[in-house]
C-alpha positions, -999 to 999 in steps of 0.1 A, spaced: 687 -337 219 694 -321 185 731 -335 176 719 -366 179 688 -360 163 706 -340 135 730 -365 130 709 -389 125 690 -376 100 716 -354 78 731 -392 77 704 -412 66 700 -386 40 733 -384 28 729 -418 9 698 -399 -10 721 -368 -18 754 -374 -27 769 -346 -13 783 -334 19 758 -321 44 759 -306 80 743 -287 106 755 -256 123 741 -246 159 748 -208 170 776 -209 182 793 -218 149 801 -250 160 793 -280 132 769 -302 155 760 -327 125 777 -335 92 774 -368 72 814 -361 69 824 -371 103 858 -353 100 836 -319 101 814 -323 132 835 -299 159 844 -277 136 836 -241 142 823 -218 117 819 -185 138 815 -160 106 782 -184 95 763 -177 129 767 -147 134 758 -137 95 729 -163 95 714 -160 125 683 -136 121 678 -142 79 663 -169 61 681 -166 33 700 -187 11 739 -179 8 767 -193 -15 801 -189 6 836 -208 -9 820 -244 -17 792 -245 4 752 -236 1 741 -222 35 703 -221 45 692 -210 80 665 -225 99 647 -233 137 619 -236 154 613 -202 158 615 -164 147 656 -162 151 671 -193 134 686 -216 158 704 -236 135 726 -230 99 722 -261 74 752 -264 43 755 -283 12 778 -293 -7 786 -267 -36 774 -234 -49 751 -244 -78 710 -246 -81 707 -280 -72 722 -272 -44 703 -245 -32 669 -268 -40 687 -292 -16 696 -271 11 657 -255 12 644 -288 15 668 -298 39 661 -269 59 623 -275 60 624 -313 63 649 -306 97 631 -279 113 599 -298 109 617 -331 129 626 -306 152 591 -296 164 580 -329 156 605 -341 184 600 -311 206 563 -319 212 566 -353 221 599 -358 241 609 -319 255 599 -310 291 598 -275 290 573 -278 262 559 -298 281 556 -282 312 549 -248 291 515 -263 280 508 -276 308 510 -243 332 492 -228 300 462 -252 300 467 -265 269 469 -301 281 436 -323 283 436 -333 316 437 -371 310 466 -368 289 485 -351 316 503 -381 334 499 -407 302 522 -373 288 546 -371 319 553 -411 321 563 -408 290 588 -380 297 602 -401 329 584 -368 349 586 -371 387 548 -366 395 552 -362 431 574 -335 436 562 -300 449 568 -273 427 555 -236 424 553 -208 398 572 -177 396 557 -148 366 585 -131 360 577 -97 346 596 -70 333 591 -35 336 616 -18 315 629 -37 288 671 -31 274 693 -54 253 699 -80 284 683 -115 275 661 -120 310 653 -152 302 692 -163 295 702 -149 330 675 -167 344 681 -204 329 714 -196 341 707 -188 379 685 -221 372 706 -241 357 698 -275 364 669 -287 336 659 -315 353 639 -301 385 635 -259 375 622 -248 338 626 -211 329 597 -210 302 594 -180 279 557 -170 279 553 -138 255 574 -106 253 573 -97 290 569 -127 310 593 -155 319 575 -182 340 605 -204 364 588 -237 378 608 -239 402 610 -279 424 608 -275 463 617 -295 492 586 -307 517 600 -280 542 602 -247 520 572 -223 526 557 -195 513 587 -173 531 611 -190 515 594 -185 480 596 -150 483 636 -146 498 640 -164 461 619 -145 443 641 -114 461 672 -126 455 661 -126 414 651 -92 411 684 -79 429 703 -99 408 682 -87 376 687 -53 393 722 -48 403 740 -67 380 717 -61 350 698 -33 355 666 -48 349 636 -41 367 612 -67 369 581 -76 393 573 -114 407 542 -129 411 544 -164 432 516 -190 430 514 -215 459 532 -247 463 515 -272 447 517 -316 449 518 -332 414 519 -317 379 486 -310 378 475 -285 399 508 -267 380 481 -244 358 463 -232 391 497 -216 407 506 -203 371 468 -186 373 477 -176 411 514 -155 401 497 -140 370 467 -129 400 493 -119 422 509 -97 397 478 -83 387 465 -78 422 498 -61 435 497 -38 405 459 -24 416 465 -23 453 509 -25 459 516 -4 429 552 3 447 560 -34 453 578 -59 433 572 -91 451 538 -100 451 525 -134 465 489 -150 461 491 -161 498 495 -126 510 472 -110 489 443 -105 512 414 -88 510 426 -73 481 421 -108 466 387 -111 472 381 -77 456 398 -83 426 369 -110 422 340 -91 426 322 -84 396 325 -41 389 285 -35 387 285 -48 428 319 -26 435 297 2 420 265 -5 443 288 -10 473 305 26 469 269 45 463 262 24 494 291 38 515 290 70 505 255 79 506 260 117 525 288 128 497 312 113 467 345 96 478 361 119 451 350 150 479 375 146 498 408 157 489 442 145 486 456 160 520 423 148 541 430 113 519 466 112 530 457 117 567 433 90 565 461 66 552 487 75 581 456 73 607 447 33 590 485 27 593 489 41 630 457 16 643 436 42 647 460 55 677 448 97 670 480 103 693 504 84 671 489 97 639 491 134 650 526 128 661 536 114 627 516 142 605 536 166 631 500 184 638 484 187 669 463 158 680 428 181 675 439 193 642 435 159 634 403 152 657 391 185 634 399 164 599 381 131 613 351 151 621 348 171 584 353 132 572 322 118 592 303 149 582 308 141 548 311 102 546 288 97 577 317 73 592 337 77 619 369 63 614 377 62 651 353 32 654 368 0 642 334 -8 623 334 23 604 371 24 594 368 -11 580 341 -1 560 363 30 547 392 6 541 374 -12 520 360 11 498 386 29 494 405 -1 478 372 -10 460 373 27 442 414 14 438 402 -12 420 372 2 397 402 32 392 428 1 378 403 -15 354 428 -49 356 432 -77 334 409 -109 351 430 -145 344 
């Protein structure tokens, strides 16, 4: 896209500027030039030296000016000559090409459209109009996976994901911020939530084993049509935040599997605080020591089975019964009774939620 766009502009500008002008991409290749014989030539030194600076540089018989649509310049403009006039031409042409590329991206680039769509930056009435303009298929099932980088290193996770999903007509890799990357994945009608979790697992394992990057993946629900992609993205965000509170050891969190944790996440803080006060009328939850909380956790994991829990804890059955009686005395809740156990389990989750104070979307 940029090659044809730049070539068209450069060729037209040559009529007004009687000098050779052209554009080098980030790999050092001349992708556009008013003198067609130079297209395809390699200028590695230009790409390496000027990719991260906006200064005008003169070298040999040309004046160079980096430009681009983001903080790290993607292209280098060159103008024949090293005189002050060449520098002025380079500065003006760089600004012009930058603005032209930004305008083109906003109007025609699908990735930019998808990014604005999932971030809810497009009016609902304009969604289908824009999709039709880009020849974008509206009737395909898609899901959003949000990949959050937990430990940063020199590896570009964005580039790795683009290589993992190279079909840019079906799958879109979107940079959200410094830590979050969204993958908008086209899925077949037969694909289920479990299949998305397998896909997420392959992403986590690839980044971990081959690039030593730890990531956490939030999975939104599968949606039909593009209008609901923003909802799937928000669900992936919620899955990450809820997982950060209730499942800190998990690297994959699916919105479909959040269960009661999703309900607690949506409750007001004041209501949660009131609930804890009502449940623990006799004593505060803080009165339970770590050993007691560990016992409770194991008791829940073994489906309230006293014998199985005591065996897993390597304690006598009577010792476990004594601990449960102690909990009943402190809280008024007998964990051997199903209804009491449910209330206590929810109370523990509410307490964890209040302690974490998560960001809500």
